N, C-alpha and C positions, 0 to 999 in steps of 0.2 A: 375732426380726425378722418371722417369719411372721405374727404378730398385727398388725403394722403394714402389711402388704402387701394390696393388692386383687388378687384372682386372677380372671383372665378366661380362660375356656376357649374355644378356637376351633379351626377346622380349620387346623392347622399342624404342622410336623414338629419344630420346635425351640422352645426357651424364649426369650422376649424379656423383658428387664427394663427398665422405664423409670422415671425419677424426674422429677416435675414441678418447677415453680418453688418450690413450697412444701415440697419434700422428701418428697412422698408417693410410695410405691413401688407400681407396677403390674406384675404378672407375667402375661404372655400365654403360655399353655401348651396343648399338645394335650389333647383331650378325655379320653383314657385315662390320662394321667399321674397317678400316685398323689400324694396330698397330701404323703406322707412324702418323696417324691422332690423335690417343689418346695421343701419345707423344707430338704432337704439341699443343694440348689443355692444357696439363699439363705444358708445357713450357711457354705458354702464361699467365698462372695463377701462375707461380712459386713464385713470391714475396708474393702474397696473401696467397698461401698455406703454405709457410714457416712461415708466421706470425701466421696463425691459428694453425700450428703444435707447435710452440713455446708456444702459449697461452695454448694449451691443456696440454702440459707438465708441465707448471707452475701450472695450476689448479690441475693437477693430483698429483703434489708434495704437494700443499697446503692442499688438501682434502684427502690425501693418507689414513689416518687412518679411515676417514668416508667411503671411497670407499671399504676399507677392512673390514668394519663392526667392527672396533675396537673402534669406537666412533660414536656418532650421533649428529646431529644439532637440536637445538630447538630455534626458533626465532633468528637464527644467532650465538648462543653460542654453543660451542662444549662441549659435555659431554662424558667422557671415559666410555665405557661399562665394567661393572665389574660383573662377575658371583659370586654368593654367596649362601650359604645354610641358611643364616640368615633371609631370607624373603620368603613369599609365593606367591607374585605377583610382577611384574616389577614396578619400581618407580624411580623417580628422586630425587637426593639430590642436594646440592649446586654445586657439581663438577662432580657427576657421574650419570650414568644410571645403576641402579642395576637390575639384572635379576636373577631369581632362577637358580642355577647351573644345575639342571636337564633339564631346557629348553635350556640353552646354549649348553650343551653337546649333546642335541638331534637336534642341528642345527636349532632351532626355533627362533633364535635371530631376524632375519628379520621380522618374523611374529609378534612377540611381539612389536618390534619397531613400526611397522605399526599400530598395535592395539592401543597402548598407545598414540602415536602422533595423530592418527585420533580422538581419544576421546578428546584430547586437542583442536584440530582444530574445532571439533563440538561445543565446548563450547566457546572458545576464539575468533575464527574468525567470527563465526556467530554473536556474541555480537558486534564485531567491525563493521561488516556490518550494523547492526541495529543502532548503534550509528551514523555512517556516514549518513545513510538514514534519521535519525531524524534531523540531522544538515542541510542537503542539500535538504530535501524534495523530494526524489526520490520515484517513485511509483513502488515498487518491490512486486511481488505477491508471490514469493517463493525463499528460499535460500537453496541450496543443496551442501553439502560437499561430493565430490566423489573422485574416483581414475581414473586419466586420464594419459595416457602415452605421449601424444603429446601436452598438453596444461595446462596452469595454471588456466584458467578459461574461461567462456563463458557466453553469455547473449542472450536471444531470444526476439522476439517482444511481447511475452506475459508477460514479466517482470520476467522471471525465471533466477536467477543468479546461476551458477554452479561454484564452486571453488574447486581446487585440495587440498586434505588433506595435501600434501607435503608442501604447503605454510607455515605450522606451523614450518617448518625447516629454513626458510629464515628470513632475518631481518624484523622487523616490518614495516619499511618504504617501503620495497618491497611488503609486504602484502597489504599495503595501496594503492600502485601503481596499483596492479592488481585489487583491489576492485574498485578504481576510474576508471580504464580502462573499466571494465565491466559495471559500472553504466553509463558511457558516452554513451555506446551502446543503452541505453534506449532512447537517443535523436538521435543518428546517428548509425544505424546498421552496416554500412560499415566503412572502414578506409579512408574515404574521407578527404580532407583538412579541411572541416568543423568539422569533428570528432576531429582532433587534436587541433583545436582552442578551442573547448569545453573542452577537456581534460586539456589543458593548464590553464584554468580558475580555476580548482579545484586541479590540480597537476602540479605546475610549474616546478618541477624537474623530469618530466616523462621521458625525454630523458636519463638522468643519471641513473635513476632507471631501465629503460628498458635494458640498456647496462649492468648494474650490475647483473640483474636477469639472464642474459644468462650464468653467471658463475656457476649458480646452476642448469643448465639444466641436469646435470648428475643424479640429484635426481629423475628425471622422469623415468629413466631406472633402478635405483639402487634397488628400493623396488617394 
């Protein structure tokens, strides 16, 4: 496996191993760490890494057109991106995401996908949060739809809920999971056992949803 890995030496104390969407391995390690030690670490994690590589390749195949910006996701449904001269602004139809050809040819597809989907997130996801708050009586001071590269959402002790606009691309049940997760932080700010007990009460399928949401992690880097 060492032959397949890219090794990057940098100022750090521990070894970090990452696998990209194509299944390529990158090992970040301290300057003085011997190559034999790196190989030993990779060998000890070989089964786990092979499993992660296979999963990455499966997901890359499943979402290939999304990753290539040939289609986009909206609440879990895939829409083919179609450039056309017949419209003046991007919009969804039953099966397609239509974008003015001049924007498409100017390589602005990603910009307009983000713009349109964020507008939907501002409307639909905020309404969903408010509906849940009303049903479960949570004390939320503010709801923010933002753009975050490393998280789907967050909550602070002041009752401010922040949610990633990219949530509008995943399945509704996964949107609910993230909302319930952040609302639970209003009772337990950390991820203690008590936190998961509270989460279980309002989202019994949280474990399955958390695992499924990881399949969409590529969206955090794509746009």
